[in-house]
N, C-alpha and C positions, 0 to 999 in steps of 0.2 A: 503605505505598502509598497514594497519593491517588486519588480517584475523581471522575468527573464524569458528569453525565447525558448520554446519547448523543443523544437527540432524542425529541420527543413521539410520533413514529410508531414508536419502538423499544420493545418490551416483552419481558420475559423469558418463559420458558415458563409461569410461573405467573401471568402477567398484570401483573407489577409493572414499573415503569419500569426500563430498563436503565442501570445505573451501571457505567461501564467504567474500568479503570485508565488513568491518564494515559499510561502506557507500555504498548504492546501488542506481541505477539510475531509477527513475520513468519517464515515457514518457507521462504522462497525459497532461503536459503543451504543448506538441507537437500538441495536438488537440485543443488548445485554451480554455481549461477547465476553466482557471482563467481569461478569458476575454481579453487576450492579443493576438495580431495578430501573427500567426505562420510564421516565416521567415525560409524557409527550409535550407538555407545556414548556418544560425546560429545553427540550430538543428544538422546539420551534423558536424560542427566544435565542438560543445559541446560534442556530442557523442564520437567522435574520441579522444578528450582530456580526457574525463572521463575514457574511457577504457585504454588508454595509461597510465593514472595515476595509474591504478591498480583496478579500480572498475570493478567487474566481474559479477554482477547480474543486469539485465535490466528487468523492468516490464512494461507492457502495458495492454490495454483492447480494445475490440471492441467499447465499450461505449464512449471512449474518442474521442470527435470530430466525433463520429459515423463513425469510420473507418479511419479518417484522421490521428490520432496519429500513428496507425500501419503503414499506408502508408509512412508517413514521417520517422518513425523509420526504416522502411525497406531500404529507400534510405540512411539513416545515417549509417546503418550497412554495406552497400555495401563496399566491399574491406577490411573489418576487418575479420581476420581469425575466423571461427566459434568456434574454441576451446578456443578463448580468453574470452568468456562470456557465462553466463547462461541466457537464454531468457524465461521469463514467460509472459503469457497473460491470459485474462479472457473472458468468454463468458456468455451468458444468458441475459445480459442487452444491448439493442440495440438502441431503437428509442425514441426521445423526446415525441412523442404522448403517452399519458398515457396508452391508451388501447393496444398499440403496444410496450410498453417499454421493457417488459420482454417476453421471450419465454423459457419455461422449458422443451420443448419436446426433445425426443431422436434425431429425424431426424434434427431438426434445430440446435441442439448442434453440431452434426457431420459436418453439412454444415458450421457452424461458425468457426470450427477449420480449415477446408479447406480454407475458406476465409482468415483467419488470416495468414496461411502459404503463400498464394499468396501475400497478402498485404505486409508482412514483408520480402518476398522473401527468405525464409529459407526452409530447408528440414524437420526440426523437431522443436518442441517446448519443452524446458526442463521441464516446469511444466504448465499444463493447470488448470485453476482455475474457480470456479463458482463465478459469480459476484453478490454480495448483495443478498444472498439467504434468508435473513430475509423478503424479499418482496414476496417470494413465498407463495402460499396458505398454504403450510405446508412444513416442512423439508422433510417429506416423499416423496413429489413430486421431490425433488432434488435427494434423495437416489434412487428412483425407475426409474427416467428418465434420469437425467443428468449424474450421476456417471457411469451408465452402458455405456453411450456413450463415456465417457472418457476412460473406460476400452477398448472399441472397438478401439478407436483411438490409444491407447497405443499398442494394439495387432498389428495394422497396421504400427507401427513405426513412427506415426506422432507426438506423444508426449511420453515423457519418464516418467513423474511423474504426480501425481494428487494432487491438492491443494484446501484447503478450504479458504474462505474469509468471511468477514462480520463485522459489527460494534458491535453488542451485543456479549459479550464473551460467553454467553450460546449457541448462535447459532453455534459458532465455535466448541464447545464441542459436540453439538448435531450432527453435520455433521460427526465428527470423529467416534463417537459411532455408529451412524446409518450405516455408511459405513462399519465399522468393523463387525456389525451384518449381513450385506449383503455379507461379504467375500471380501470387497474392502478395500485396504490400502490407507489411506491418508498420503502423504509424507510431505507436507508443510502446514503452516497455516499463512495467512496474516491478521494481526490485525492493526488497525489504530486508532490514537488519544487516546490510552489508556496507553501510557507512556509519559506523558507531565508534565508541571508544575502544572496542576490542576487535574491530574488523574494518579495514579500509580497502578491501578487495574490489569494491565497486569502482573506485577511481582508477586503480591500477589495471584491473582485468576486464572491465566492461565498457566504461565510458569512451575510451578511444575507439572501440569498435562501433558503438552507437553513433558517435559523431561522424565517423566515416560513412555510415549508412544513412544518416539523417533522421534516425529514429529518436523520438522524444523520450527522455527519461523522467520517470516519476519515482522518487526515492521515498521510502516509507519506514516508519518505526525507528526513529533515532534512539529510542530507549530500549530497543530490542525486545519488544512485546512485554514490557514491564520488568525485564531483567535488571535494567539499570535504573532502579528507583528505590526510594527508602522503604516502601512496603514490601519489596522483594517480588520475585516472579510468581505468577499463578502456578498452581500445583501441576498443571499440564505442561508447563514449559519444557521443551525438549533439549535445552542446553545441557552439556555434560557437567558433571559435578565440579570439576576443576574450574570451569568458567563461572558457575554459580558461586563458588567460593570467592573467586576474584571480584565478582560483581558485588557481593556482600561487603567485601573489604573496601571496595571503592565507595560504596554508600556510606560506610562507617567513617571513612577518611573525610568525606565531604561534610558530614555532620560535625565531626570533630573540628573542622576548619570553618564552620559557619557558612558553608557554600551549598547551593541547591544543585544536586546532581542532574535533575531534569533540565535546568537552565543550561548547564554546561553541554549536555548532550544535544540539545536543540541548537544552541549557538554553534557548536562544532559542525553540524550539518548545514545550517543556513549560510554560514560564511564560506562554504566551499563553492566557488564561482562556477565550477563545471557541473554542478547539480542545479537544474532549473527550478525544481520545486520539491519540498519535503512534506510528505503527507502525515498528519497526526490525527488521532481520533480521541475524543473525550466527550463525556456526557455532562461534564462539570463546566458551568458558565465561568466560574472563577478560574479554572485551569485554562480555558480557552482565552480568557482575557490576559492571563499571564503569558501565554504563548504569543499573543499579539504584541505584548510589550517587548518580548524578546526580539521580535521582528524590528520594531522601532528602535531598539537598543543594539542592533546588530553591530558588532565590532566594538562594543563598549563594556566588555568585561573588566572588572576591577583587576588590579595587580594581583591580589590574592586569588581571584578566580582563575586568572591566566596561569598562575603558578600551580594550582591544583589540577587544572586541565592538562597541563604539560606533564605533570607527574603521572597522572592516570594513563595517558596515552603512551608515553615513552618508557616509564619506569615500572608501572604496575602491569599493564597488559602487554606492552611492547615486546618484552623478552620472549613472549609465548607465540609471537607471530599472529596472523589472522586466525581468530578462534570462531568456529561456527558449529552447526549441528546438521550439516548437509547429509542426507541419507537416513537420519535417525527416524524421522516421522514416516517416511515411505516404507522403511523396513518393518516398522511396527504395524502399519496399515496392512501390508501383505501377509504378515503373520496372522492378523485377525481375519483377513479374508480366507486364508487357507483353513483356519479353524472353523469358520462359519460354513464353508462349503463342504467340509468333511464330517461335520457333526450331524 
């Protein structure tokens, strides 16, 4: 396994710089997020193999399976030395009912941290993160309610570091700047779906800023939440129709050329040296082992694979610029909220 420095603001429990595996483990699949049944025995085996292989960063959230992912992860981590991994989770997003989905209050945030500690059966969380803050009434709500709760949990020794997440890159910067103005230091930043075959804005628009600040970057979902896969995106995927059409064309082109699109996506992210770690989630032991092989084979794409990757990035997606779905989910959420509150 290869390791990279996470960020100058990120230190281990003993005060040393945090070096993280270039591939990190997401536990969202443990909560059945992608529509597959959760088999706890498989999750336990997968977690043990992942950490034994050298993966040392694990990420979860209360939202994944509405607590189930954290519970299963807690069972999977049982018996593994706590110093063998860094454990991150997220709070503020909880319930599938739209009017109960988010809670940005100080007290609920503290309770959610306590609940996460119990579910995962650990004494502390390495980094506590706010989940999807772009859905908040304003970022000021996060700065004035959520982050102070994080600071209090840190004072109590329940968490070590504070992290920002979100899909829009601007929201990530706004959290860091707003926290800084309030005297609160953000240590990590989790960004997803912004360094893929169809979007490289993470490298051009965010990484220089994070490096200047010393904030550690966690990159997630190199296959764009299943968009860049042979099975195609889940029905809820918010990508615009044009992007879905291009993704389907990319998958078909890979199949035609005997190339695994998932391998190309992961290699594309892993070999970008400015990205410390890339977070992927799976419930499949076979897929996890394949992902680990991609780490060991970093930089070893065949000539055909390199040709296909170059075509997809430069010729298929490239002419369209960075393609994303920023604002789509938030607008849909507030339409549902308005309808629920007026009915």
